[in-house]
N, C-alpha and C positions, 0 to 999 in steps of 0.2 A: 606467102603461101596461109592458108586460110587456116584455121582452129580444128576443124576438122580432119584436115589434113594432116595438123601435125601430131590429134591426138594419135590415126592410124596406123602413123608412121612411128608411136613409142609405139603403139602396140604390136607390132609386126619385128619389133625392136624386139621387144618383151620377149615375144613368142621365140626367135632367133637364136635370143640369150640359152633361153632352157632348150631350145633342142641341140643347141652345141654344150650344155651341160650332161646333155643326156648323151648324146654320140661320148663325153669325156668317161664318163659312170661304164660305159658299156663297154668301153677298151678298156679299161681296166678289169671290167670283170673277166674278161676275152684274154686279157695277158694274163693276168692270176691263173685261169681254167687251162691254161696250155704249158707256164710254168710246170705247175702242178704233173702233165698229163708227161712232160717229158724229165721232170727229176725229182717226182714223189711230193706227197705234201706234206714231208716232215718239215721239208726246205723256205717252204713260203704259209706266211700267215697273212691275211688281209693284205696281200701287197706288195709284203715286204719280206725279204729275210727273216727267218725263225731267230738270228739270235737280235734283230732289228725288233721283229715282235716283241719276244720276251720282257726288251725297254719297256713299250710303248704300252700293252695289256694286250686285254682279249680280242681274235678273229671277227672282226663287226660282220653283223651276218647279210648276207647278200640280200639286192631286194627283189624284190618281188619282180616278175615277167609277167605281163598282160598281156594276153595275143586279144588282139582287136577282129582278126575274125573268125575263133571262135568262142567269145567274149569270155572266156573263162581266164583265172590266176594261175601263176604256178610258182609256187612257191616251198622249200628245199621237200623234193623230192612227190611233193602232192599238189593235187588237182582239182581246181575247184571252180564250176561254173557256177557269174554270177547273173550271165544274159545280159541283155540289154535292159540295164538298170542307171539312178545316177550312183548306186553305192559302187556299180564296176568303172564308170568313170569317175568318182573320184577318190577312188583309190588309184587311178591310172595316173589323174592330175598329182595327189600327194607321190606316186613313187618317182613323176620326173625328178623330183628332186628331194632326196628322203634327206633325213634330219637339218630340214629347214622349214622356219615355219610359212605358211600361206597365208594371209587373212581371208577371213568369210567376204566380200567384197571380189577377193582374184575369186574363190569360188565358185563364190553369186556368178561371177562374168564367165570362167572358160568355163562349166558343168553345165550350169543352168541357162546361159548365155541371158542371162537377166538378172538388175541392179534390185529388184524391187523388192525380190520376194523377202522373206522375215529370216532375221539368223538362227529362228526356232527351225528351220526347214531343215537347215546343216546338221545342227545337232539330231533330227530325226532320222535323216539318212546314215549318219554317221552311226546311232545306236543298232539299228537296223544292219550295219554292213559288217559291225562285230561282231553281231549275231550270227549272220551268215559262217563268218570267217570261221566263226567257235565251232558254231554243228558244222562243217564240212572239216573240222579237224586241224586247224589251222588258229586256236588260241593266241599260241606268240604275236603273229602279227597282227593279228585283230587287239590287242594288245599296246602294242606300237603304234597303234592310230590316236593319236592324243591332241586334248582341244584345250586350247588356255588364252582368256580375253579374248575371245573374238578370228582366233588364229589358229589354222592347224599344223598337224605336224605328221610324219609316218618318222617315228625314231628308232632307227636301225643300229 
């Protein structure tokens, strides 16, 4: 097998792993919503019963929903149209795996499809995205986008 084929298989495997993680996260969110509808909001917090949640800390924020058909982000009952921008796709990439760092190289590959751009490009897009989110009354979501040593995270 050629090196190029091995690299393609590795990329496909990584994408599949991300998709499966997204499915797991979505399933957990759906399970929580159904449980709340059936039993009320006091009986479940962050996917756990209230007694288990009391011992494990506060409820984790729900991750944002990025609608690729309308290019909008929905979060905590609010909606913001970001359009077909790098900011939208950057937030989409980070929200697929919240609370996990993504390297700048992975972002350049996944969002820009180019690994030769400067790291400053990501910083600029993140700064602009945070500003747009704050202006759209999603300041808490803007603050959840964090960068550290060339890695970025959506810390929810």
